[in-house]
C-alpha positions in Angstrom: -5.1 -42.9 -3.4 -7.9 -44.3 -1.6 -11.0 -42.9 -1.8 -13.6 -43.0 0.8 -17.2 -42.4 0.7 -19.4 -40.8 3.6 -22.1 -38.9 3.6 -22.8 -35.4 5.4 -26.2 -33.8 6.2 -27.7 -36.7 4.0 -25.4 -35.7 1.1 -23.2 -37.9 -0.5 -19.2 -37.1 -0.7 -16.2 -38.7 -1.8 -12.6 -37.9 -0.2 -9.1 -38.8 0.0 -8.3 -41.4 3.3 -6.9 -38.8 6.0 -9.0 -36.1 4.7 -11.1 -34.7 8.3 -14.6 -34.4 9.1 -14.0 -30.4 8.7 -12.0 -30.6 5.3 -15.3 -33.3 3.7 -17.4 -30.8 4.6 -16.0 -28.2 2.7 -16.4 -30.5 -0.2 -20.4 -30.3 0.5 -20.2 -26.7 0.4 -20.8 -26.8 4.1 -18.9 -24.5 6.4 -18.7 -26.1 9.7 -17.7 -23.2 12.6 -14.2 -23.0 14.2 -12.1 -20.8 16.7 -8.8 -22.4 16.9 -8.8 -24.4 14.2 -6.1 -23.2 11.2 -5.2 -25.4 8.6 -1.8 -26.9 8.6 -1.1 -24.6 11.8 -3.1 -25.3 14.8 -5.1 -28.4 14.6 -6.0 -29.0 18.0 -9.4 -29.4 18.7 -9.9 -27.4 21.5 -12.5 -24.4 21.2 -15.2 -27.4 20.6 -17.2 -25.4 17.8 -16.3 -27.5 15.4 -18.7 -30.5 17.0 -20.6 -33.1 14.9 -23.0 -35.8 15.4 -21.5 -39.1 14.1 -24.3 -41.6 13.6 -23.5 -44.3 15.8 -20.8 -42.6 18.4 -22.7 -41.4 21.8 -21.1 -38.1 21.8 -20.2 -35.1 19.4 -16.6 -35.3 18.3 -14.4 -32.3 17.1 -14.8 -32.3 13.3 -11.5 -30.2 12.9 -9.0 -33.6 13.8 -11.7 -36.2 13.2 -10.7 -38.8 10.1 -13.8 -39.3 8.0 -14.3 -43.6 7.0 -16.1 -45.8 5.3 -20.3 -45.1 5.1 -19.7 -42.5 7.8 -22.7 -40.7 8.2 -22.4 -36.9 9.4 -24.8 -34.0 10.6 -23.7 -30.5 11.7 -26.5 -28.8 11.8 -28.9 -30.5 14.3 -30.4 -29.7 17.4 -27.6 -31.0 19.9 -24.9 -29.5 17.8 -26.2 -26.0 17.6 -27.1 -26.3 21.2 -23.6 -27.5 22.2 -22.0 -25.0 20.2 -24.2 -22.1 22.0 -23.1 -23.3 25.1 -19.2 -23.4 24.3 -20.0 -19.6 23.1 -21.7 -19.0 26.5 -18.7 -20.5 28.1 -16.0 -18.4 26.4 -18.2 -15.2 27.0 -18.2 -16.0 30.6 -14.3 -15.6 31.0 -14.6 -12.7 28.2 -14.4 -8.5 28.5 -17.2 -7.9 26.6 -16.6 -4.4 25.5 -17.6 -4.9 21.9 -18.8 -2.0 21.3 -15.1 0.1 21.6 -13.4 -3.2 20.7 -10.4 -2.7 17.8 -12.0 -6.2 16.3 -15.9 -5.2 16.4 -16.9 -6.1 13.4 -14.2 -8.4 12.4 -14.3 -11.1 15.6 -15.2 -14.1 15.1 -16.0 -14.7 18.2 -18.2 -12.0 17.5 -19.7 -13.4 14.5 -20.3 -16.4 15.8 -22.4 -15.1 18.9 -24.4 -13.4 16.6 -25.1 -16.3 14.2 -26.3 -18.7 17.2 -27.8 -15.8 18.9 -25.8 -15.7 22.2 -26.7 -12.6 23.7 -25.1 -10.5 26.6 -27.3 -12.1 29.2 -24.1 -13.7 30.7 -25.4 -17.0 31.8 -22.5 -18.5 33.2 -20.9 -15.6 34.6 -18.6 -15.9 37.6 -15.0 -15.6 38.7 -12.7 -14.2 35.5 -9.1 -15.4 34.7 -6.6 -13.4 36.1 -5.5 -10.7 33.4 -3.4 -8.4 31.9 -2.4 -5.9 29.3 1.1 -6.1 27.5 1.8 -2.8 25.5 5.4 -3.0 26.3 6.1 -3.7 22.5 6.6 -1.1 19.8 4.1 -2.6 17.5 1.4 -4.2 19.5 -1.0 -4.4 22.4 -1.7 -8.3 24.4 -5.1 -7.7 26.4 -5.3 -11.1 28.2 -8.9 -10.4 29.3 -10.2 -10.9 25.5 -8.3 -14.1 25.0 -10.2 -17.3 24.3 -6.6 -19.9 24.6 -7.3 -20.7 20.6 -3.3 -21.1 20.7 -3.7 -19.8 17.0 -1.1 -17.2 18.0 1.3 -19.7 19.6 1.1 -21.8 16.9 2.4 -19.0 14.4 4.9 -18.0 16.4 6.3 -21.5 16.9 5.6 -23.3 13.2 6.0 -20.3 11.1 7.7 -17.6 12.7 10.6 -19.7 14.8 10.4 -17.2 17.6 8.1 -19.3 20.0 8.0 -16.1 22.2 4.7 -16.7 23.4 2.8 -19.8 25.3 0.4 -21.3 27.5 1.4 -20.3 30.7 -0.2 -22.1 34.0 -2.9 -24.9 34.1 -6.7 -24.6 34.8 -8.4 -21.4 35.5 -5.0 -19.5 35.7 -4.2 -20.6 32.0 -3.3 -17.9 29.7 -0.7 -17.0 26.7 2.0 -15.2 27.4 6.0 -14.5 27.9 8.0 -17.2 29.5 7.9 -16.5 33.3 5.1 -13.7 32.2 8.2 -11.1 31.1 6.9 -8.4 29.0 6.9 -8.8 25.1 9.8 -6.1 24.8 12.2 -7.8 27.1 11.9 -11.1 25.2 13.2 -12.1 21.3 10.2 -10.7 19.7 10.6 -10.1 16.2 7.6 -7.1 15.5 6.2 -9.1 13.2 2.8 -9.4 14.2 1.4 -12.4 12.2 0.2 -13.5 15.7 -2.0 -10.3 15.3 -3.4 -11.8 12.6 -3.7 -14.6 13.4 -6.0 -14.1 16.5 -9.5 -14.5 16.4 -10.2 -11.9 19.1 -9.3 -8.7 19.8 -6.6 -9.8 22.3 -3.6 -9.0 20.2 -3.6 -5.6 17.9 -1.6 -3.2 16.8 -0.5 -0.5 18.8 -2.7 2.3 16.9 -0.8 5.6 16.2 -3.6 6.9 14.3 -4.2 10.3 16.6 -0.5 11.3 16.2 -1.2 11.5 12.7 -4.5 13.3 12.9 -2.5 15.7 15.2 -0.4 15.9 12.4 -2.3 16.8 9.9 -4.3 19.4 12.2 -0.7 21.4 12.9 0.3 24.3 10.5 3.7 24.4 11.0 4.1 20.8 9.6 4.1 19.7 5.9 2.9 16.0 6.2 4.0 13.6 4.2 2.5 9.8 3.3 4.2 7.1 1.0 2.6 3.8 0.9 4.2 0.6 0.3 3.7 -1.7 -2.6 1.7 -4.3 -0.8 -0.9 -2.0 0.1 -2.5 -1.3 -2.7 -3.3 -5.2 -3.0 -5.0 -5.3 0.2 -6.5 -1.9 1.4 -9.6 -3.0 -0.7 -10.6 -5.5 1.8 -11.4 -3.2 4.6 -14.1 -2.0 2.4 -15.3 -5.4 1.2 -13.6 -5.4 -1.9 -12.9 -8.9 -3.5 -9.3 -10.1 -2.4 -6.2 -8.9 -4.5 -7.9 -5.7 -6.1 -5.4 -3.2 -6.3 -7.0 0.2 -5.2 -3.9 2.4 -5.3 -5.9 5.0 -7.3 -8.7 5.4 -4.5 -6.2 4.7 -2.0 -4.1 7.6 -3.1 -7.3 9.7 -3.8 -8.3 9.3 -0.1 -4.6 10.3 1.4 -5.7 13.6 -0.2 -8.7 13.8 1.1 -7.5 13.0 4.8 -5.2 16.3 4.4 -1.6 14.7 3.6 0.2 17.4 1.7 1.9 15.3 -0.5 1.0 12.0 -1.9 4.5 9.9 -2.7 4.7 6.1 -3.2 7.4 4.5 -1.3 8.1 2.1 -4.8 10.1 5.0 -5.5 12.3 4.2 -2.6 12.2 0.8 -3.5 13.5 1.7 -6.8 16.6 3.5 -5.0 17.1 0.2 -2.8 17.6 -2.0 -5.9 20.5 0.8 -7.4 22.1 0.8 -4.1 21.2 -3.1 -3.5 22.5 -4.2 -7.0 25.6 -2.0 -6.6 26.1 -3.4 -3.2 25.9 -6.9 -4.8 28.4 -6.7 -7.7 31.0 -5.1 -5.6 30.6 -8.1 -3.4 31.0 -10.6 -6.1 33.9 -8.6 -8.0 35.7 -7.7 -4.8 35.3 -10.9 -2.8 33.5 -9.4 -0.4 31.2 -11.7 2.1 29.1 -13.7 0.5 26.4 -14.4 0.2 24.3 -10.5 -0.1 21.3 -11.5 2.3 18.6 -8.7 1.5 17.7 -6.3 4.7 14.5 -5.0 3.4 11.8 -6.6 6.1 12.7 -5.1 9.8 10.9 -8.6 11.0 13.5 -10.5 8.9 16.6 -8.1 10.5 15.5 -8.6 14.2 15.4 -12.4 14.1 18.9 -12.1 12.2 20.1 -10.2 15.0 18.5 -12.0 18.2 18.8 -16.0 16.4 21.4 -15.6 13.7 23.7 -12.6 14.3 26.8 -15.1 12.8 24.8 -13.4 8.9 24.9 -9.7 10.4 27.7 -9.5 7.8 26.1 -11.3 4.9 23.1 -8.5 5.4 23.2 -5.6 3.0 23.6 -2.6 4.6 20.9 -0.9 2.5 18.3 0.7 4.8 14.8 -0.1 4.0 12.4 1.5 1.1 10.6 2.9 3.9 14.0 4.7 6.0 15.4 5.5 2.4 12.2 7.4 1.6 12.4 9.4 4.6 15.9 10.2 4.4 15.2 11.3 0.8 12.5 13.3 2.2 14.1 15.0 4.9 17.2 15.6 2.8 16.5 16.0 -1.3 12.9 16.7 -1.0 13.3 19.3 1.9 16.6 21.5 0.6 14.0 21.4 -3.2 11.4 22.7 -1.0 13.5 25.2 0.9 12.0 23.5 4.6 13.6 22.6 7.6 13.7 18.9 7.6 12.4 19.0 11.5 9.2 20.9 10.5 8.5 17.7 7.9 6.5 14.7 9.2 6.6 12.0 7.4 3.7 9.0 8.0 4.3 5.4 6.5 1.2 2.8 5.2 2.8 -0.3 5.4 1.6 -4.1 5.8 3.4 -4.5 8.4 3.8 -4.1 12.5 7.3 -4.6 12.3 7.9 -1.4 10.8 6.6 0.6 13.6 9.7 -1.2 15.3 12.3 -0.2 13.0 11.2 3.4 12.8 12.3 4.1 16.1 15.7 2.7 16.2 18.0 5.0 16.9 20.6 4.5 13.8 17.4 4.5 11.6 17.8 8.6 11.3 20.0 11.6 9.4 20.2 14.8 9.3 19.4 14.9 13.0 15.6 13.8 12.9 13.9 10.4 12.3 13.8 9.3 8.5 10.4 8.3 9.5 8.2 10.1 11.9 5.1 7.4 12.3 4.4 3.9 10.3 0.9 2.9 10.2 -0.7 -0.5 9.5 -3.1 -0.9 6.2 -5.7 -1.5 9.3 -5.1 1.9 10.5 -5.3 3.1 7.5 -8.3 1.6 6.7 -9.7 2.9 10.0 -8.6 6.7 9.7 -10.7 6.4 6.3 -13.8 5.3 8.1 -13.5 7.8 10.9 -13.4 10.9 8.1 -16.5 9.1 6.2 -14.8 8.8 3.0 -16.8 6.5 0.6 -13.8 4.6 -0.4 -15.4 2.1 -3.2 -16.2 5.4 -5.0 -13.6 7.6 -5.0 -11.9 8.5 -8.6 -8.9 6.6 -9.3 -6.1 9.3 -8.6 -2.0 9.5 -9.3 0.6 9.8 -6.7 2.6 13.2 -6.5 5.8 14.1 -8.0 8.5 14.0 -7.5 8.5 11.1 -5.1 5.4 9.3 -6.5 7.6 8.6 -9.4 8.1 4.5 -9.8 8.9 1.6 -12.2 7.2 -2.2 -12.3 10.4 -3.5 -10.4 9.3 -1.8 -7.1 6.0 -2.6 -7.4 6.7 -6.7 -7.2 8.7 -5.8 -3.6 5.3 -6.1 -1.9 5.8 -10.2 -3.2 8.3 -12.5 -1.9 10.8 -13.1 -4.2 10.1 -9.6 -5.8 13.1 -8.0 -4.0 15.3 -10.6 -6.0 13.5 -9.9 -9.6 13.9 -6.3 -9.3 17.9 -6.6 -8.0 18.6 -9.5 -10.8 16.9 -6.8 -13.6 19.5 -4.4 -12.6 22.0 -6.6 -12.1 21.8 -8.3 -15.5 21.7 -5.2 -17.4 24.9 -3.8 -15.7 27.0 -6.9 -15.7 25.7 -7.5 -19.2 25.9 -3.5 -20.3 22.8 -4.9 -22.2 19.7 -3.0 -22.1 17.6 -6.2 -23.5 19.3 -8.4 -20.3 16.3 -10.4 -19.0 13.7 -8.7 -17.3 11.5 -11.7 -15.8 12.9 -14.1 -13.8 9.7 -16.4 -13.2 11.8 -18.9 -10.7 11.5 -16.4 -8.2 8.0 -16.3 -8.2 5.3 -18.0 -6.2 4.5 -18.5 -2.4 6.7 -21.7 -1.7 8.6 -21.2 1.4 11.6 -21.7 0.0 12.4 -21.1 -4.3 15.9 -21.6 -5.5 17.5 -20.5 -9.1 20.9 -20.7 -10.6 21.3 -17.5 -13.8 23.9 -17.1 -15.6 24.9 -13.3 -16.7 28.0 -12.6 -18.5 29.2 -15.7 -18.0 28.8 -15.3 -14.3 26.9 -17.8 -12.6 24.3 -16.5 -10.0 22.7 -19.0 -7.3 20.2 -17.2 -5.8 17.5 -18.4 -2.9 14.5 -16.8 -1.8 12.6 -17.7 1.6 9.6 -16.1 3.2 8.4 -16.7 6.8 11.1 -16.9 9.5 11.1 -20.6 10.3 11.8 -21.0 6.3 14.3 -18.7 6.7 15.8 -20.9 9.2 16.4 -24.2 6.8 18.4 -22.2 4.6 20.2 -20.4 6.8 21.1 -23.2 8.8 21.5 -25.4 4.8 24.4 -22.7 4.3 26.0 -23.2 7.5 26.6 -26.6 7.2 28.2 -26.0 3.7 25.1 -27.7 1.7 24.1 -24.5 -0.1 26.4 -22.2 -1.9 24.6 -18.5 -2.6 25.7 -15.1 -4.3 22.4 -13.6 -3.2 19.5 -14.5 -0.8 16.1 -12.7 -0.3 14.4 -13.1 3.4 11.1 -11.8 4.2 9.4 -12.3 7.6 6.4 -13.0 7.1 5.0 -16.0 5.0 4.9 -15.0 1.5 6.2 -11.4 2.0 4.8 -8.2 2.5 1.1 -9.2 1.0 0.9 -11.5 3.1 2.0 -8.8 6.0 1.2 -8.7 9.9 -0.3 -5.3 9.6 -2.5 -6.2 6.7 -6.9 -6.7 6.9 -7.2 -9.9 8.9 -9.7 -12.2 7.1 -11.7 -14.9 9.0 -10.3 -18.1 9.5 -12.9 -19.9 6.8 -11.0 -17.5 4.6 -7.7 -18.0 5.8 -8.2 -21.8 5.6 -9.6 -22.0 2.1 -8.1 -19.3 0.0 -4.8 -18.6 -0.9 -4.8 -15.0 -0.2 -1.1 -14.4 -0.1 -1.1 -15.3 -4.0 -4.3 -13.3 -4.9 -3.0 -10.1 -3.3 1.0 -11.5 -5.1 -1.0 -11.5 -8.8 -2.1 -7.4 -8.1 1.5 -6.3 -7.8 2.5 -8.6 -10.7 -0.4 -7.4 -13.0 0.5 -3.8 -12.1 4.5 -4.5 -13.3 3.5 -6.2 -16.6 1.6 -3.1 -17.1 4.4 -0.3 -16.8 6.4 1.0 -19.2 9.5 0.7 -16.8 10.0 -1.9 -15.1 13.8 -1.8 -14.3 14.4 0.5 -11.5 17.5 1.9 -12.8 15.5 3.8 -15.9 13.4 5.7 -12.7 13.6 9.1 -14.6 14.1 10.8 -10.7 16.2 8.1 -9.6 18.6 9.1 -12.2 18.0 12.9 -11.5 18.3 12.3 -7.2 22.0 10.6 -8.3 23.0 13.4 -11.0 21.8 15.9 -8.7 22.7 15.2 -5.1 23.8 11.6 -4.8 26.2 11.5 -7.1 26.2 7.7 -8.0 25.0 4.2 -5.9 27.4 3.7 -3.4 28.3 7.4 -3.1 29.8 8.4 0.5 27.2 10.7 0.2 24.6 7.4 -0.7 26.1 5.4 2.7 25.4 8.4 4.7 22.1 8.9 3.9 20.7 5.6 2.6 22.9 2.5 4.7 22.7 1.3 8.1 24.5 -0.9 10.4 23.0 -3.8 12.7 23.8 -5.2 15.8 23.9 -8.9 17.5 21.4 -8.9 20.0 21.0 -11.6 23.2 18.2 -14.2 22.0 16.3 -13.9 25.4 16.3 -10.3 25.3 13.7 -7.9 23.6 13.9 -4.5 22.1 
């Protein structure tokens, strides 16, 4: 590999040929500001915030797209550069709705931070006409406010390149340029999968989840309601970031403590129903293999993936597991078995879920996601929304003691914890299936081939003389590639795990938003997943079928995995949808 020598602000730097100035600057520990740049996804030089001086060049150049050359001398911090960046910010603000005090992204807005860094005030130096804008709140999971859009195109890039949906793009030209769906159709009328990856990519408040915290505050204040909360596995690995804790810090105990102080009557763990999901799904897998059922079996835990399958690959609906997601299974059990134990009418139980995923908001509103005549889950909040509730309540999160989940729906195994990472559902199911197929409690417990943050992973395992071909995909573009290979007959699998978000739930659209300079240089997915695998390794119980409360649930209520009662409460159906229509 040819190496290139250059100087950045007088500091010698040696980098491989083809490296951009922006990337080379990182090697010299110099952070060049960006707004539109997302590594490997959106490298278009549109925002002009990353401009630098190059000796011998008469103009400033965008460092994110300009390759280095031998002997190049770059200046990133000259007066000319600073003035250009400041003017660019002033121009952006001239067409921006400036309501920072009440904006949902205040404090985490990349535009706001750069304005602070470069001394840009609200004087409106270039104020004039504004591009016509709209607020689209038609979708269940999110709001789009184009008056705060800076046309960085990060959202359109992730929607197309990562998620293969491409339901938003650049409309019109010149001063009227704006982001929207085709023909400016409302988002709920197009085939948006509700994944929320566009929200995580957005540098401003132009995109945000539909906040439902007021509904939860109202329920907590209602004396007629028993308000139960469940927390998804991935939330414990990310919530701490809202309070400036290191990425990947496991804050399970503090999260439980905070939820109690918010006033929830029961603080439970979605890990419990993740264990339950495994028993139902492993049963389904074994039955399909033994009875020559439809294979490959494809997981159904990710509602973003389910939406994508229904819209874009309806021919694979027969392959989907009929199991509800852990979120929905939890609600169904809470409003049946747990309600009966307490002698409470299910209508008086209000179930709140804390999820890393915006698609969960859509999932819990689906008509088929209910049992006992009531919705399984009443409100799904993102990790970000929980963070805002904790802040509003004045809870000193970082100094809270670590507390444990309530019984009985707070008991879980290590297999459930790793649901939050790509490959985790697969590994958890294999742990149970391996023991069931062999009858040996000492069957393998770790299936490391399906771990890691690669977009597609494959493995072959031999269990009880049976060869199992498995695959894992995260991110819908990767899922598409896998499904197309299956359709062409190039791949033959028994079991496939698909997670809608790249890296799995740890990188969900409802997780805390890290600025681009962090996302471009730190493997956030890996750090958060590491927290989950560490917790799994430290658990005494690491197989879902060893969960004692799950055993009690089947013995006293559900009878056995796959029973008629289990299917009534824990299974569902999916429906093909027109890919040109939305919710």
